[in-house]
Structures are given as structure tokens and as C-alpha cells.
C-alpha positions as CSV (number, residue, x, y, z in Angstrom):
1,M,0.0,0.0,0.0
2,Q,1.2,3.5,-0.8
3,V,-0.1,7.0,-0.3
4,R,0.2,9.6,-3.0
5,K,-1.3,13.0,-3.8
6,L,-4.4,12.8,-5.9
7,T,-4.0,13.3,-9.7
8,E,-6.6,13.2,-12.5
9,K,-5.6,9.6,-13.2
10,Y,-7.3,8.5,-10.0
11,I,-10.4,10.7,-10.0
12,D,-12.8,8.0,-11.4
13,K,-11.5,5.5,-8.9
14,L,-11.8,8.0,-6.0
15,V,-15.4,8.9,-6.9
16,D,-16.6,5.4,-5.8
17,V,-14.9,5.8,-2.4
18,V,-16.2,9.3,-1.9
19,D,-19.8,8.3,-2.9
20,E,-19.6,5.4,-0.4
21,Y,-18.4,7.9,2.3
22,R,-21.2,10.3,1.3
23,E,-23.8,7.6,1.6
24,F,-22.4,6.5,5.0
25,C,-22.9,10.1,6.1
26,G,-26.5,10.2,5.0
27,F,-26.1,11.8,1.5
28,S,-27.2,10.3,-1.8
29,R,-24.6,8.9,-4.2
30,S,-24.1,11.1,-7.3
31,Y,-21.3,10.0,-9.5
32,K,-21.4,13.0,-11.9
33,E,-21.6,15.6,-9.2
34,T,-19.0,14.0,-7.1
35,K,-16.6,13.7,-10.0
36,E,-17.2,17.4,-10.9
37,F,-16.6,18.5,-7.3
38,L,-13.4,16.4,-7.0
39,L,-12.1,17.8,-10.3
40,Y,-12.9,21.3,-9.2
41,L,-10.9,20.9,-6.0
42,L,-8.0,19.4,-7.8
43,V,-7.8,21.7,-10.8
44,E,-8.4,24.9,-8.8
45,K,-6.1,23.7,-6.0
46,K,-8.8,24.3,-3.4
47,S,-7.7,21.4,-1.3
48,T,-5.0,18.8,-1.0
49,T,-6.1,15.2,-1.3
50,F,-4.1,12.1,-0.6
51,I,-5.2,8.7,-1.6
52,A,-4.1,5.2,-0.5
53,I,-3.5,2.8,-3.4
54,N,-3.1,-1.0,-3.1
55,S,-1.0,-3.2,-5.4
56,D,-3.9,-3.6,-7.8
57,D,-4.0,0.2,-8.2
58,E,-7.3,0.5,-6.4
59,V,-8.1,3.5,-4.3
60,M,-8.5,2.2,-0.7
61,G,-9.3,5.5,1.0
62,F,-8.6,9.2,1.0
63,I,-7.9,12.2,3.2
64,N,-8.9,15.8,2.2
65,L,-7.2,18.8,3.7
66,Y,-8.4,22.4,3.3
67,P,-6.2,25.4,3.9
68,S,-7.0,27.9,6.6
69,Y,-4.9,30.5,8.4
70,S,-4.2,31.9,11.8
71,T,-4.0,35.6,11.8
72,L,-2.7,35.5,15.4
73,A,0.2,33.1,14.5
74,L,0.5,34.5,11.0
75,R,0.7,30.9,9.7
76,K,-1.2,28.3,7.8
77,I,-3.6,25.7,9.4
78,W,-4.9,22.6,7.6
79,I,-8.4,21.4,8.2
80,L,-8.7,17.7,7.9
81,N,-12.2,17.8,6.6
82,D,-12.6,14.3,5.1
83,L,-11.1,10.9,5.9
84,A,-12.7,7.8,4.5
85,V,-11.6,4.2,3.8
86,S,-13.7,1.9,1.6
87,T,-15.4,-0.8,3.6
88,K,-13.4,-3.4,1.5
89,F,-10.2,-2.1,3.0
90,R,-11.0,-1.3,6.7
91,R,-8.9,-2.5,9.6
92,L,-5.7,-2.6,7.4
93,G,-4.2,0.6,8.8
94,V,-5.2,2.7,5.8
95,A,-6.7,5.6,7.9
96,Q,-3.7,5.8,10.1
97,L,-1.3,5.9,7.1
98,L,-3.4,8.7,5.4
99,I,-3.5,10.8,8.6
100,K,0.3,10.4,9.1
101,Q,0.8,11.6,5.5
102,G,-1.5,14.6,6.2
103,L,0.5,15.5,9.2
104,L,3.8,15.2,7.3
105,F,2.3,17.4,4.6
106,A,1.2,20.0,7.2
107,Q,4.8,20.0,8.6
108,E,6.3,20.4,5.2
109,T,4.1,23.3,4.3
110,G,4.9,25.2,7.6
111,A,1.5,24.8,9.2
112,I,1.1,25.4,12.9
113,R,-1.5,22.7,13.3
114,V,-4.1,20.3,11.8
115,E,-7.7,20.5,13.0
116,L,-10.5,18.1,12.6
117,K,-13.9,17.4,13.9
118,T,-15.9,14.1,14.2
119,E,-19.3,13.2,15.5
120,K,-19.6,12.5,19.2
121,S,-20.9,9.0,18.3
122,N,-17.9,8.1,16.2
123,L,-15.9,6.4,18.9
124,G,-13.7,4.4,16.5
125,A,-12.5,7.6,14.9
126,Q,-12.0,9.3,18.2
127,K,-9.8,6.4,19.4
128,L,-7.7,6.5,16.2
129,Y,-7.2,10.3,16.5
130,S,-6.2,10.1,20.1
131,E,-3.7,7.3,19.3
132,I,-2.1,9.4,16.6
133,G,-1.7,12.4,18.9
134,F,-4.8,14.6,18.4
135,N,-6.2,16.2,21.5
136,I,-9.7,17.4,22.2
137,D,-9.9,21.2,22.1
138,N,-11.5,22.1,25.5
139,D,-10.6,25.8,25.0
140,N,-13.0,26.6,22.2
141,I,-16.6,26.0,21.3
142,Y,-17.5,25.1,17.7
143,Y,-20.5,27.0,16.3
144,R,-22.3,26.7,13.0
145,V,-25.3,28.3,11.2
146,P,-26.9,27.1,8.0
147,V,-26.9,29.5,5.2
148,K,-30.1,29.5,3.2
């Protein structure tokens, strides 16, 4: 298994994994829209996506990082917004490998930190994040408001 930065060569293979992830999160699969969105992110350099590939050149999972910035620190922050592993490849260390690549990338780009959020009910993800070194932020409260 190897991790590499997403290129157009793997977009079609990644769409299936992203649609599986979207369905798991309660959204409908939409091959066309998912592909268009992934191409937009890639071509316009709106995010950095890493994919895990097996020896058969299948996409096993992905991690998607969006840039943000700290005005106080005058430095970059990466938001780990998406992490998913296809059900066919779970429990093989794919998620851990992808996260470690994301952290290495953050270090290489001079970021001060990587932030993420997960649902309170996702105990498996919370365990993984803690094992890798993420800490719960007890200093801040996360707010959101839908935009209509």
C-alpha cells in the first residue's frame, strides 16, 4: 500500500470511495456531481487530497485537507475535513497511514496545526485520532449556522 497525492488519473476510482463515504454520512450517491466536485478541488487547488492505493491500483481511501490560516500566529492551518476508507479495506491501517501523510504534509508546508472534527458517536475515529496524537480542544466551542 502506498499513499500519494491525488492526480486526475485516479479521479474516477476515487469517486466510488467518496460516494460510499457520502452515503455513509446520509447523503445520496451522485457519480457525476461527485466527480465534478473532486475535479474542481484538484484543478483549482482548493484542497490537497491524498489517496491510499493498493498493489492492484485500487483507491482504498482518502484524506482531504483544506487550507485555513491563523491571523494570530501568521501561519497556515490545515483542516482535515474528510477521511474515509472503503469498507473493503477497513482494519488494514489505511486511515492511520493517510493521517500520518496529512501530518507530514502540514509540517512540510509550515502549518502550525491540523484541525478536525468528528461526530460524538464516532468512537472508533476518536480512538484513532487520540492514538495518533490529536487532542480534544477544550478551550473553544464550535458553532455553525446554516446559510439558506
